[in-house]
ROVEXRO-693418 format. One record per residue (C-alpha): x, y, z; residue number from 1; residue in three letters. Coordinates in steps of 0.2 Angstrom, whole numbers, plus 5000, padded with zeros to 4 digits. Layout:
N
> X:Y:Z:NUM:ALA
...
% end
This chain:
517
> 5044:5110:4930:1:UNK
> 5052:5105:4948:2:UNK
> 5071:5099:4945:3:UNK
> 5075:5082:4951:4:UNK
> 5087:5089:4965:5:UNK
> 5073:5097:4972:6:UNK
> 5063:5083:4973:7:UNK
> 5077:5072:4980:8:UNK
> 5082:5085:4994:9:UNK
> 5062:5083:5002:10:UNK
> 5062:5065:5000:11:UNK
> 5079:5065:5010:12:UNK
> 5070:5078:5021:13:UNK
> 5056:5066:5022:14:UNK
> 5064:5052:5025:15:UNK
> 5075:5059:5040:16:UNK
> 5059:5061:5049:17:UNK
> 5051:5043:5045:18:UNK
> 5070:5038:5051:19:UNK
> 5067:5046:5069:20:UNK
> 5051:5035:5070:21:UNK
> 5060:5020:5067:22:UNK
> 5046:5020:5049:23:UNK
> 5061:5015:5037:24:UNK
> 5064:4999:5045:25:UNK
> 5051:4990:5033:26:UNK
> 5058:4997:5018:27:UNK
> 5073:4992:5020:28:UNK
> 5070:4974:5026:29:UNK
> 5059:4970:5013:30:UNK
> 5066:4958:5000:31:UNK
> 5056:4967:4988:32:UNK
> 5062:4983:4990:33:UNK
> 5071:4992:4974:34:UNK
> 5090:4993:4977:35:UNK
> 5092:5010:4974:36:UNK
> 5077:5015:4987:37:UNK
> 5086:5003:4998:38:UNK
> 5103:5013:4998:39:UNK
> 5092:5032:5000:40:UNK
> 5083:5024:5015:41:UNK
> 5100:5018:5020:42:UNK
> 5107:5039:5017:43:UNK
> 5092:5046:5026:44:UNK
> 5093:5036:5040:45:UNK
> 5109:5037:5043:46:UNK
> 5116:5044:5062:47:UNK
> 5099:5044:5068:48:UNK
> 5092:5037:5084:49:UNK
> 5076:5024:5081:50:UNK
> 5065:5017:5091:51:UNK
> 5062:4998:5094:52:UNK
> 5043:5000:5089:53:UNK
> 5040:5008:5072:54:UNK
> 5028:5023:5074:55:UNK
> 5020:5028:5057:56:UNK
> 5008:5037:5061:57:UNK
> 5018:5050:5070:58:UNK
> 5031:5051:5057:59:UNK
> 5017:5056:5044:60:UNK
> 5009:5067:5058:61:UNK
> 5028:5075:5060:62:UNK
> 5029:5078:5041:63:UNK
> 5015:5088:5038:64:UNK
> 4997:5089:5031:65:UNK
> 5000:5082:5014:66:UNK
> 5009:5066:5022:67:UNK
> 4994:5066:5034:68:UNK
> 4982:5061:5020:69:UNK
> 4995:5050:5011:70:UNK
> 4998:5041:5027:71:UNK
> 4978:5038:5029:72:UNK
> 4976:5033:5011:73:UNK
> 4992:5020:5015:74:UNK
> 4983:5012:5029:75:UNK
> 4970:5004:5016:76:UNK
> 4988:4996:5007:77:UNK
> 4993:4983:5019:78:UNK
> 5001:4975:5002:79:UNK
> 5009:4990:4997:80:UNK
> 5016:4996:5016:81:UNK
> 5016:4981:5026:82:UNK
> 5001:4975:5039:83:UNK
> 5012:4982:5055:84:UNK
> 5013:4999:5047:85:UNK
> 4993:4998:5038:86:UNK
> 4987:4994:5056:87:UNK
> 4998:5008:5063:88:UNK
> 4993:5023:5053:89:UNK
> 4974:5018:5055:90:UNK
> 4976:5028:5072:91:UNK
> 4983:5043:5063:92:UNK
> 4972:5057:5067:93:UNK
> 4969:5069:5053:94:UNK
> 4971:5084:5066:95:UNK
> 4983:5100:5067:96:UNK
> 4983:5118:5080:97:UNK
> 4970:5127:5074:98:UNK
> 4974:5142:5062:99:UNK
> 4969:5159:5074:100:UNK
> 4953:5167:5073:101:UNK
> 4957:5181:5065:102:UNK
> 4965:5171:5047:103:UNK
> 4949:5161:5048:104:UNK
> 4938:5179:5048:105:UNK
> 4952:5187:5035:106:UNK
> 4948:5168:5021:107:UNK
> 4929:5170:5023:108:UNK
> 4928:5190:5020:109:UNK
> 4941:5188:5005:110:UNK
> 4931:5174:4998:111:UNK
> 4913:5179:4999:112:UNK
> 4919:5197:4993:113:UNK
> 4907:5206:5010:114:UNK
> 4910:5207:5027:115:UNK
> 4907:5192:5039:116:UNK
> 4892:5201:5049:117:UNK
> 4883:5201:5030:118:UNK
> 4881:5182:5034:119:UNK
> 4882:5175:5049:120:UNK
> 4877:5185:5065:121:UNK
> 4889:5174:5077:122:UNK
> 4903:5164:5074:123:UNK
> 4912:5155:5091:124:UNK
> 4930:5160:5088:125:UNK
> 4935:5142:5095:126:UNK
> 4935:5131:5083:127:UNK
> 4926:5113:5087:128:UNK
> 4940:5103:5074:129:UNK
> 4954:5107:5067:130:UNK
> 4962:5095:5053:131:UNK
> 4975:5096:5039:132:UNK
> 4965:5104:5029:133:UNK
> 4951:5114:5035:134:UNK
> 4944:5120:5052:135:UNK
> 4927:5120:5059:136:UNK
> 4918:5134:5068:137:UNK
> 4900:5134:5076:138:UNK
> 4889:5149:5069:139:UNK
> 4871:5156:5066:140:UNK
> 4866:5162:5050:141:UNK
> 4859:5180:5050:142:UNK
> 4842:5172:5046:143:UNK
> 4843:5162:5063:144:UNK
> 4850:5145:5057:145:UNK
> 4863:5136:5070:146:UNK
> 4878:5130:5057:147:UNK
> 4894:5122:5053:148:UNK
> 4906:5131:5045:149:UNK
> 4921:5122:5037:150:UNK
> 4936:5133:5031:151:UNK
> 4949:5129:5022:152:UNK
> 4968:5133:5030:153:UNK
> 4976:5148:5022:154:UNK
> 4988:5144:5008:155:UNK
> 4984:5124:5010:156:UNK
> 4980:5121:4993:157:UNK
> 4997:5128:4986:158:UNK
> 5006:5116:4999:159:UNK
> 4997:5101:4996:160:UNK
> 5003:5104:4975:161:UNK
> 5020:5106:4978:162:UNK
> 5021:5089:4991:163:UNK
> 5011:5077:4977:164:UNK
> 5022:5082:4964:165:UNK
> 5036:5074:4974:166:UNK
> 5025:5061:4977:167:UNK
> 5021:5058:4959:168:UNK
> 5040:5060:4956:169:UNK
> 5046:5047:4968:170:UNK
> 5032:5035:4962:171:UNK
> 5034:5036:4943:172:UNK
> 5054:5031:4948:173:UNK
> 5050:5016:4959:174:UNK
> 5038:5009:4946:175:UNK
> 5050:5010:4935:176:UNK
> 5062:5001:4943:177:UNK
> 5049:4984:4939:178:UNK
> 5045:4970:4950:179:UNK
> 5035:4967:4964:180:UNK
> 5036:4988:4964:181:UNK
> 5026:4989:4947:182:UNK
> 5013:4975:4951:183:UNK
> 5008:4986:4967:184:UNK
> 5006:5002:4955:185:UNK
> 5012:5016:4968:186:UNK
> 5011:5028:4954:187:UNK
> 4992:5025:4951:188:UNK
> 4989:5026:4969:189:UNK
> 4997:5043:4971:190:UNK
> 4987:5046:4954:191:UNK
> 4970:5042:4964:192:UNK
> 4979:5051:4978:193:UNK
> 4978:5066:4971:194:UNK
> 4962:5067:4963:195:UNK
> 4956:5062:4979:196:UNK
> 4964:5077:4989:197:UNK
> 4960:5091:4975:198:UNK
> 4942:5087:4978:199:UNK
> 4943:5088:4997:200:UNK
> 4954:5105:4991:201:UNK
> 4937:5112:4985:202:UNK
> 4925:5113:4995:203:UNK
> 4911:5114:4982:204:UNK
> 4913:5098:4978:205:UNK
> 4912:5091:4995:206:UNK
> 4894:5102:4996:207:UNK
> 4888:5091:4981:208:UNK
> 4896:5075:4988:209:UNK
> 4882:5078:5003:210:UNK
> 4867:5082:4992:211:UNK
> 4870:5068:4982:212:UNK
> 4873:5057:4995:213:UNK
> 4856:5063:5003:214:UNK
> 4848:5060:4989:215:UNK
> 4856:5042:4987:216:UNK
> 4851:5037:5005:217:UNK
> 4833:5046:5007:218:UNK
> 4825:5029:5010:219:UNK
> 4838:5022:5023:220:UNK
> 4827:5022:5038:221:UNK
> 4835:5031:5053:222:UNK
> 4853:5038:5043:223:UNK
> 4852:5054:5036:224:UNK
> 4863:5069:5029:225:UNK
> 4864:5089:5034:226:UNK
> 4855:5101:5023:227:UNK
> 4870:5113:5014:228:UNK
> 4868:5131:5013:229:UNK
> 4870:5132:4993:230:UNK
> 4871:5152:4998:231:UNK
> 4885:5153:5011:232:UNK
> 4896:5139:5001:233:UNK
> 4908:5142:4990:234:UNK
> 4927:5132:4986:235:UNK
> 4935:5138:5001:236:UNK
> 4921:5138:5013:237:UNK
> 4907:5126:5018:238:UNK
> 4891:5130:5027:239:UNK
> 4880:5115:5034:240:UNK
> 4867:5114:5045:241:UNK
> 4873:5109:5064:242:UNK
> 4870:5093:5070:243:UNK
> 4866:5091:5090:244:UNK
> 4870:5071:5094:245:UNK
> 4882:5061:5102:246:UNK
> 4896:5054:5093:247:UNK
> 4894:5038:5088:248:UNK
> 4910:5032:5099:249:UNK
> 4905:5039:5115:250:UNK
> 4896:5021:5120:251:UNK
> 4892:5025:5139:252:UNK
> 4883:5042:5133:253:UNK
> 4874:5032:5121:254:UNK
> 4869:5018:5133:255:UNK
> 4863:5033:5146:256:UNK
> 4853:5042:5132:257:UNK
> 4843:5024:5131:258:UNK
> 4849:5021:5112:259:UNK
> 4849:5004:5108:260:UNK
> 4864:5000:5102:261:UNK
> 4866:4983:5095:262:UNK
> 4852:4990:5083:263:UNK
> 4860:5006:5081:264:UNK
> 4877:4994:5076:265:UNK
> 4866:4986:5061:266:UNK
> 4860:4999:5053:267:UNK
> 4875:5006:5049:268:UNK
> 4881:4992:5044:269:UNK
> 4865:4990:5032:270:UNK
> 4867:5010:5027:271:UNK
> 4885:5006:5021:272:UNK
> 4878:4991:5011:273:UNK
> 4864:5002:5003:274:UNK
> 4875:5016:5001:275:UNK
> 4890:5005:4991:276:UNK
> 4881:4991:4985:277:UNK
> 4863:4999:4981:278:UNK
> 4867:5015:4974:279:UNK
> 4887:5015:4971:280:UNK
> 4889:5030:4981:281:UNK
> 4896:5029:4999:282:UNK
> 4903:5038:5012:283:UNK
> 4921:5034:5012:284:UNK
> 4927:5041:5028:285:UNK
> 4914:5033:5039:286:UNK
> 4925:5035:5057:287:UNK
> 4919:5038:5072:288:UNK
> 4922:5056:5073:289:UNK
> 4911:5057:5056:290:UNK
> 4895:5049:5065:291:UNK
> 4882:5056:5076:292:UNK
> 4866:5049:5084:293:UNK
> 4853:5062:5088:294:UNK
> 4841:5061:5101:295:UNK
> 4828:5051:5091:296:UNK
> 4841:5038:5086:297:UNK
> 4845:5044:5068:298:UNK
> 4862:5042:5064:299:UNK
> 4867:5058:5055:300:UNK
> 4884:5058:5042:301:UNK
> 4897:5074:5043:302:UNK
> 4912:5077:5032:303:UNK
> 4910:5073:5014:304:UNK
> 4927:5076:5007:305:UNK
> 4929:5057:5004:306:UNK
> 4917:5047:4994:307:UNK
> 4918:5032:4982:308:UNK
> 4909:5026:4968:309:UNK
> 4906:5009:4963:310:UNK
> 4899:5004:4945:311:UNK
> 4884:4995:4942:312:UNK
> 4894:4981:4935:313:UNK
> 4907:4980:4950:314:UNK
> 4893:4982:4961:315:UNK
> 4886:4964:4954:316:UNK
> 4903:4959:4955:317:UNK
> 4905:4964:4973:318:UNK
> 4887:4959:4979:319:UNK
> 4892:4939:4972:320:UNK
> 4909:4939:4980:321:UNK
> 4902:4945:4996:322:UNK
> 4887:4931:4994:323:UNK
> 4900:4920:4990:324:UNK
> 4908:4922:5003:325:UNK
> 4895:4919:5016:326:UNK
> 4888:4904:5009:327:UNK
> 4906:4896:5005:328:UNK
> 4904:4895:4985:329:UNK
> 4923:4899:4984:330:UNK
> 4923:4891:4967:331:UNK
> 4909:4906:4960:332:UNK
> 4919:4919:4970:333:UNK
> 4936:4913:4961:334:UNK
> 4924:4914:4945:335:UNK
> 4921:4931:4946:336:UNK
> 4938:4936:4950:337:UNK
> 4943:4929:4931:338:UNK
> 4927:4938:4924:339:UNK
> 4931:4952:4931:340:UNK
> 4950:4950:4926:341:UNK
> 4957:4954:4940:342:UNK
> 4969:4939:4943:343:UNK
> 4976:4932:4923:344:UNK
> 4967:4919:4915:345:UNK
> 4985:4907:4913:346:UNK
> 4979:4905:4932:347:UNK
> 4967:4889:4939:348:UNK
> 4951:4896:4944:349:UNK
> 4951:4880:4956:350:UNK
> 4968:4885:4964:351:UNK
> 4963:4901:4966:352:UNK
> 4947:4895:4974:353:UNK
> 4955:4885:4988:354:UNK
> 4967:4900:4992:355:UNK
> 4949:4910:4993:356:UNK
> 4943:4895:5005:357:UNK
> 4958:4897:5018:358:UNK
> 4954:4916:5018:359:UNK
> 4934:4913:5020:360:UNK
> 4932:4897:5031:361:UNK
> 4939:4902:5046:362:UNK
> 4926:4918:5048:363:UNK
> 4910:4908:5043:364:UNK
> 4898:4908:5061:365:UNK
> 4910:4917:5071:366:UNK
> 4906:4934:5077:367:UNK
> 4918:4948:5076:368:UNK
> 4926:4947:5093:369:UNK
> 4933:4931:5087:370:UNK
> 4937:4936:5068:371:UNK
> 4933:4950:5057:372:UNK
> 4931:4958:5039:373:UNK
> 4948:4968:5042:374:UNK
> 4956:4950:5045:375:UNK
> 4947:4942:5028:376:UNK
> 4954:4958:5020:377:UNK
> 4972:4954:5026:378:UNK
> 4970:4938:5021:379:UNK
> 4965:4941:5003:380:UNK
> 4980:4953:5002:381:UNK
> 4991:4940:5006:382:UNK
> 4986:4929:4992:383:UNK
> 4984:4942:4978:384:UNK
> 5005:4942:4976:385:UNK
> 5003:4921:4972:386:UNK
> 4991:4925:4959:387:UNK
> 5000:4941:4951:388:UNK
> 4982:4951:4955:389:UNK
> 4984:4969:4950:390:UNK
> 4976:4983:4963:391:UNK
> 4963:4988:4960:392:UNK
> 4961:5006:4965:393:UNK
> 4942:5010:4963:394:UNK
> 4941:4996:4977:395:UNK
> 4952:5002:4990:396:UNK
> 4940:5017:4995:397:UNK
> 4928:5002:4999:398:UNK
> 4938:4992:5009:399:UNK
> 4943:5005:5021:400:UNK
> 4926:5010:5023:401:UNK
> 4923:4992:5026:402:UNK
> 4936:4991:5041:403:UNK
> 4930:5007:5047:404:UNK
> 4912:5001:5048:405:UNK
> 4916:4987:5056:406:UNK
> 4925:4994:5070:407:UNK
> 4912:5005:5073:408:UNK
> 4899:4992:5074:409:UNK
> 4910:4981:5084:410:UNK
> 4911:4994:5098:411:UNK
> 4892:4997:5098:412:UNK
> 4889:4977:5097:413:UNK
> 4904:4966:5102:414:UNK
> 4893:4950:5097:415:UNK
> 4889:4956:5079:416:UNK
> 4893:4945:5064:417:UNK
> 4895:4955:5051:418:UNK
> 4892:4942:5036:419:UNK
> 4874:4939:5047:420:UNK
> 4869:4957:5045:421:UNK
> 4874:4960:5027:422:UNK
> 4868:4943:5018:423:UNK
> 4849:4945:5020:424:UNK
> 4852:4960:5011:425:UNK
> 4865:4954:4997:426:UNK
> 4854:4939:4994:427:UNK
> 4839:4953:4991:428:UNK
> 4849:4964:4980:429:UNK
> 4856:4951:4972:430:UNK
> 4836:4943:4968:431:UNK
> 4832:4961:4963:432:UNK
> 4846:4964:4953:433:UNK
> 4851:4945:4945:434:UNK
> 4835:4938:4944:435:UNK
> 4825:4933:4929:436:UNK
> 4814:4947:4932:437:UNK
> 4828:4958:4931:438:UNK
> 4840:4949:4918:439:UNK
> 4824:4952:4908:440:UNK
> 4823:4969:4910:441:UNK
> 4843:4973:4906:442:UNK
> 4841:4962:4892:443:UNK
> 4828:4971:4883:444:UNK
> 4836:4990:4889:445:UNK
> 4853:4984:4884:446:UNK
> 4845:4977:4866:447:UNK
> 4837:4994:4863:448:UNK
> 4853:5003:4867:449:UNK
> 4863:4993:4856:450:UNK
> 4851:4995:4839:451:UNK
> 4852:5013:4843:452:UNK
> 4873:5010:4844:453:UNK
> 4874:5000:4830:454:UNK
> 4882:5014:4818:455:UNK
> 4896:5017:4831:456:UNK
> 4897:4999:4837:457:UNK
> 4902:4996:4820:458:UNK
> 4917:5008:4818:459:UNK
> 4923:5003:4836:460:UNK
> 4922:4985:4828:461:UNK
> 4934:4990:4811:462:UNK
> 4945:4999:4824:463:UNK
> 4947:4984:4833:464:UNK
> 4943:4992:4850:465:UNK
> 4950:4982:4862:466:UNK
> 4936:4976:4876:467:UNK
> 4937:4981:4893:468:UNK
> 4941:4971:4909:469:UNK
> 4931:4972:4924:470:UNK
> 4942:4984:4932:471:UNK
> 4938:5001:4925:472:UNK
> 4950:5012:4916:473:UNK
> 4963:5019:4926:474:UNK
> 4965:5038:4925:475:UNK
> 4980:5045:4916:476:UNK
> 4996:5048:4924:477:UNK
> 5008:5061:4924:478:UNK
> 5021:5062:4911:479:UNK
> 5036:5061:4925:480:UNK
> 5053:5063:4917:481:UNK
> 5065:5049:4924:482:UNK
> 5080:5054:4931:483:UNK
> 5090:5039:4922:484:UNK
> 5082:5045:4906:485:UNK
> 5087:5064:4907:486:UNK
> 5100:5069:4894:487:UNK
> 5117:5068:4902:488:UNK
> 5121:5087:4902:489:UNK
> 5132:5093:4915:490:UNK
> 5123:5107:4920:491:UNK
> 5107:5093:4922:492:UNK
> 5119:5081:4933:493:UNK
> 5126:5097:4943:494:UNK
> 5108:5102:4953:495:UNK
> 5108:5080:4956:496:UNK
> 5123:5081:4963:497:UNK
> 5122:5097:4972:498:UNK
> 5107:5090:4981:499:UNK
> 5114:5073:4987:500:UNK
> 5130:5084:4993:501:UNK
> 5118:5095:5001:502:UNK
> 5109:5080:5009:503:UNK
> 5127:5072:5017:504:UNK
> 5130:5089:5024:505:UNK
> 5112:5089:5032:506:UNK
> 5117:5072:5041:507:UNK
> 5133:5075:5045:508:UNK
> 5127:5092:5054:509:UNK
> 5113:5083:5062:510:UNK
> 5127:5066:5069:511:UNK
> 5139:5080:5073:512:UNK
> 5128:5090:5084:513:UNK
> 5123:5072:5090:514:UNK
> 5140:5070:5096:515:UNK
> 5143:5088:5105:516:UNK
> 5124:5087:5112:517:UNK
% end
């Protein structure tokens, strides 16, 4: 078990980096920040020269791979980090200097247990991409197929495990301080981040995600997923068909190739809606670098390390919320929030509907160039505090992906109206899934299943099994021993004191170096 002194030492080191980029100013100035956190922030920034404008993205980039991934997660949480920080973190680039090819080749041979030449006839030693977790090389298999080879960075799993351990420790302590920190559920945010990251660190899971998404999107015209080479894929290596095409961010090249940009924008939005609402399984990392357009106009997605999943009931609520916002039926949207138990029942449905109107009404009938889904999400975050609405982690990836899709669609067609594109699809889905025929079919199926479950249902009732709300049950959180709950043994507190003294020495050394320089 990692000692508290080790966690504190790491936090102080990271805090120094954040302070040098001005990234602690918002935490220190926020009235909701617990006093112990504010004191630690002041200690971390002591003696640093902070820029006038905070650069959160550069700070997380400087800390390292796990921080880069955490920063991308926090970009979806303006309620947790503030709108300014969330907006800046959206620019965080998941890129690091590449690992030398000799190490990549050694990784390939060790993980497959055979020479590289037995698998690939050719591999370009220059990577086409180097991110925080893995890097990608272009290659040709021994049977002549051109592929992309994604290889984990050596030692990356161990580094992530160490850093996430400290994130868990810090989040548990902040949440235990109560107040606004408890409402925002930082421990659950880190638990979800850990789950997502562990999935990214197992490339077999990414391959399986790509395969599942390919099945879910088979009926989407003009959208596809590359084929997986399962014989050359394992936990540390993913081999996937190479994609020849233009990055969807290169608008000039798309236009020169004769592509219909407004049609591409519309198709991208509909592909996302079909995945999220229709299938309940969506590509949650749809940024510009992960989407290509083939010469025939087909959009091809890559990089399936981050995927989102929404159960059927939540999809029904989501569809009704989107449709209610597009049609101005704020009362129904408010009712759904109460039915799903997103908002506590002691609040007024009518008051919540009025608050939603203030967010949704400025959006209607205007192009994205004037108002956006991203702005709507910012507005929704702003009213959650007033209505004690706890963060819903299962919707975070959806919100993040909506903002990404909107940004790409706007680049392709600045006049696109996300509501106008989404409304017909959502309306049709609601009709098919919530209409009379669907309701009757669901009722027959549910009643039959209920009859078969009567014995189990009776036992659950006898045990007074509590009813579940609209939000899915959160994953079990790790047991974190809080510093103030530790038995006050002299030996235990010596480590804590030593870490504080060491932190002070580092800070004092930095100040002296600055004065002498």
